N, C-alpha and C positions, 0 to 999 in steps of 0.2 A: 514224470511230468517235466516239461521244459521250464527253464527259469524265466520268470516274468519280472521285468524291471519294475521295482516299486516306486520309482520316480525320484525326483530331486528332493532332498531333505529341505524342508521349509522352516523358517523361523517361527517362533511362537505367534499364535494368532493375536493380531492387534485387537485390543478391547476398545476400539472406537465405536461410536454410535452408528447404527445403521442409517441408510439414507432415508429420505422422505418417502412416504407411501406412494405418492404419484410417480416418482422417479422409478421405483421398483416395478410398478405396474407397467409403465411404458417399456422398460427394459424387457420384462418377461413376455408381455403380450406381443410386442413387435418382433422379438426374436422368434416366437412361435409363428407369427404372421409370415415372416420371411421364409421360415422352414416350410410351412404349409404351401406357400406360393410355389416354391421350387418342387417340393415333393408331389404336390397335386398334379403338376404338369408332367413330371417324370413318370408318375404312376399310370399314365395313359399308354404305357408300352404295349399292352395287348391290342389297343385300338390301332396304334401305329403299325404293329406287325400285320394287321389285317388290311391296312390301307392307309399309309401316311398321307396320301393325296387327299383322301376324304377328310382327314383331320385338319389339313391346312386349308381346305376349301370352306370348311364350316366351323371355325374356332368358337364362334359364339354358341353353336349348338352343343359342342363338347363341353365348354365351360359352364353352360347352363346346368349340367349334371351336378356341378359342385354347389349349386344353389338349391338343389332339391332337398326337401325335408324327408330324409330316409328313415327317421325313427328317433330314438333317444340314445344318448351316450350311456355307456356302462356306469353304474354308480353303486355305492354302498351307503346306506343310511342317508340318502339324499346328497351324497358328495361324490364328485368325480375327481380322482387323483391321477396326476400324470408326472412323469419323470422327464427332465430335459438334460441331456448330456452334450457337452462340447468336448470332442476328442482332439488330442494333440497329435495329428498325423501330418508328417511332412509329405509334400507333393511327390517327391522322388521315390517314396516307399509305397509299393502297391498293397492293396488289401490282400491279394493272393499271389502266389508264385509257384512255379514248378520245382518240386524237390529233385534231388539227385536221381531218384528212382522214377521220375516222371509223374509222380502223384502231385495233386494240388495241395499246397500247404497254405496256411493263413498267418499273416502277420498280426501282432497284437498292438493295440494302441490304448494309452491311458486316457481316462476321462478327467480333464482338469476342471471342468465346470459341472457341478452336480446340484440340480435344483429340483425339488419336489413341490408341486403346486396342488392345492386342494380347493376345488371350486364348489361352492354351495349352490345346488340347483334351485333352491327355494328363493333365496334373496340376492343371488348374484355376487356374493362376497367371495374373496379369494385370500387364501393364506399361503405364503411361500416359506419354505424351509430350505436354506442353503446348507449343504453338508460339506465339511472340510474333507478334502481328498485324502488327508493323512489319517483318517479314522482307521483304527485297527479292528478288522472285522473277520468273522468266520465265513469262509466260502464252503457251502454245503458239498457233500460228496455227490458225484454224478458219474455215470459211465464207469470207466476204469480209474477215475480219479478219486482219491480219498479226500476227506475233509481237510482243509488247510486254513491258515490264517494269512491275511494279506492286508495291504492298504485298500481302502474303499475304491480308489481310482483304478485299481488293477482288475476289478470284477468284470468290467466290459471285455478287457483283453483276454482273460481266462475263459470266459464263456464263449467268445468268438473263436479262439484258437482250438479249444478242445471240444467243440460241438455240443455245448449245453443245449438242451431242447429249446429252440427259440433264439439261440445265439447269445451274444453279449448283452443285447437289450433285455432279454428275459432274465439272465443271471443278475444283471445290475438291478433290475426291478426287485428280484427276490431278496437280494442282500439289503437293499434300501428299505424294503418292507420289514425285515428283521430289526433294523436300526430304529425306524420310526414307529413301528407297531400299527401301520395302516396299510390297506391293500393299494396297489398301484395298478390302475386300469389301462393306462396307455403310456408308451415310452417313445421318445424322439431322440435322434442322434444327429448331430451336425459336425462336419469336420472343417478345418480352417481353409482348406483349398476351395471348398464350396462357397464359403464366405467371400473369399477373394474374388472368385469368378463371378459371383452375383454382383459385387460392387462394380466390376468392369462392365458387365452386361447392361447396367443401368447408367453407364457413362460416368462413373465416379461420384464422389460426394464432396460437398463443401463443408469444412469443419473449422470452427473457431477454436484455435489452440490457446488455452488459457495461460499456460506457462511454457516458455521456451525450456527445452531440456536436452541433455545428452545421455546416451546409454552406450557405454563402451563394451558391454558384454551381451549384445544381442546375438543369439546363435546363428552361425553362418551355415545355411543348408548345404550339405554335401561335404563339409569340412569338419564334421564332429570329431573325427579321429586324426586330424592333422598333427604331424610331429611337433610343430611349433604351436604352443597353446594360443599365442596371439593370432594365429591364422584361423582359429575356430570361431572367432567373433567378428561382428561388424560394429562399426561406430555409427549409431543413429543420432541425428540432430534434427530437432523440430523447432522452428521459429514460432514465436507467439503471433496471434492474429489469424486472419482468415486464410485457409489453405485448401487448395483443391487436391484431393487424393484419389489415385487410382487404387485398384484392389490390393496390389502389393504394398503400397505405402500405408493404406488403411489398416492392413493386417499387422504391419510393424507397429503402428500407432497403438493398437489395442493389445498387442502381445508384450510390449516392452515391460520388463519387470525389474530391471536394474538401473533405472535412470538415477542420476544424481539429484539430490534435493528432494523436494516434496512429491515429485512425480514418481519416486521410486517405491511407493507403497502399493499394496494391493487395493487399498481404498481409492487411490488416484487412478489406478488402472481400470477399476470398475467404472469410474466416471468417464474415462475416455471411451470405454466400450459403449456406454450409454449414448454418448455423442454420435458415434458412428452409426449405431443401430437406428437411432432416431432420424439421422440425416438420410440414411438409406431408405427408411420408410417414407419420408417426405418426398424423396426423389422418385421412388417407384410410383407413388400415388399421383405425382404431377405429370407422369408420362401416360400416353395412350397405348403403351406397348402390349397390354393384355389383349388388345384387339388386333395386334399386328402379327400375322402368320409367320413371318420370317423370324421375328423375335421369339415367338413361342417355340419354333423349331430349334433355334439356337440354344435356348434354355433346356429343352428336352434332350438334346444331344450332349450338352455340356455337364450337367449335374451328375447324372448317373449314380454311382455308389456314394457320392459325397453326402447324401442325406438318406436317412433310414427311419422307419417307424414300424411298430407292430399294430398300428391302427388300421382296420380294414378301410379300403378306399371309399366304400359306401358311407362310412361314418365321418370321413374328413370334413364334409360340408358342415357338420354339426358344430365344429369348433369355431366357425365364423360368427354365428350368433352368440356363442358363448363369450367370445372376446368382446363383442359389443355390449353384452349385458353386465360385464364386470363393473362392480361399484367401486370406483377408485377411492371414494371417501371412507370405505370400510376395509381397505386393503391392510393386511398385516404381513410383515416380513420378519423372519427370524433367521439368524445365523447361529447354528449350534456352536456353543463355546464362546460366543461373543456377548457383549452387553446388549440389552434391549434398548429401544428408543428412550425409555424412561431412565436408563442407566442402571437397571436392575441386573445383577449377575445371575446367570442360570445355574452355576455350580453343577454342571453336568459332566464335563470332561476334564481330564488332566493329562499332563505330559510325563509319562513314566521315564525312568532312566534309560538312556539310549543303548547302554550296553546290554540291556535285557532283550533288545530287538535287533541285534547284529549291527549296532551303530546307526540304525534308522531313527529319525525323529517321527514319532507317532502320537496320536491322541487316542485315549482309551476312556471308557465310561468310569466315572468316579465311584459309582456304586458297585462296580464289578460286573454288572450286566446292563442291559438296555432298559430295565424297568423304569428308571427315573426319566429316561428320555421319552418312553411311551406315555408316562403320566404327563410330562410337559407338553407333548404334542396334543394329547386329548384335551388338556386344559385350554389350549389355544383354538382348537377346532370346535369345542363345545364349552365355551366359557359360562360359568354360572350367572344366572340373571341377578341383577342388582336387587338388593333387599327392598328398594323403594319402587321397583318396577310394578306398575299397575295399581299402586296405592294412591288414594286421593289426597290432595294437599289439604292441610288443616285450614279451617276458616280463620280469616283475619279478625 
């Protein structure tokens, strides 16, 4: 089996409190919204192949398909669970390439964003679980590949490169199911190039930068192996205040990880990502470009492989009412290995000695297996009713 890069070693997870429920809802829902918007249009490829002119002449007819109620989303015990992956793919690196013998080979890409959402079909509540990419997990055997251990963020790459049935999305779903102990019904993947191009297609976004910051170690694309280490990085600078950002600038803004000062934390980076996603949502909804044939054609031809899902196209419309039904007041968000909003420690993961893992910084289950994580997830998806629920109040 080819070597798969396990990713950059990360510092210990910060035990800062998670963000407010409403912020996490907006981040997740509108990330999913942007994905479905692009993928929904891209998925009309069979229609375009039969007659792109018909598609352009009647976009409202085609888009009406997305509003049809085609049935119900897959679910288990009244819950629909879905995986959202953001992969770290450089635009200069293709998904596939021709090998020396002329055969088609696949490049592998790590998933730096791993979120599993569980939607309650009955009451519209949503529970989110963010999984650290450094989790040390077992990759099941498949094909000619024996079982192996790897970081969680490598599962997508392994599945894609070595033709796991269903590809990287299917293998990532399988491994995340093992970690959390729940079935995953749908999976979605977005790459950074698709994000950048989407921002450009809507004319950029206006962002209020809270804190001016400098990042002297932003990776310079195409110079990863430069002989002089200083040539491998760009110096990013953002002034505070209102800034108009094109796709490239917005991508730098959300990906910066080594800024000096308070903007150098993962917590601050998550806040920046929220800002851009929400600004993109507001900009997209303010335009009438969904009814503009030329805009639709441009998106159709631009996104291509930048987005991917295992959801059948007939079921994609069902995610729209799902997003509308989500009860933001009951949203719960958990980051495995971090403190809860109440400050309660999960005591689920630990950082074993690096020498045991070839010098890699990893996270492993404290109990030795995933049973405690399964119990934790079940307790959040099916919390026990309060003792006083349904009891009458005593008379005064």
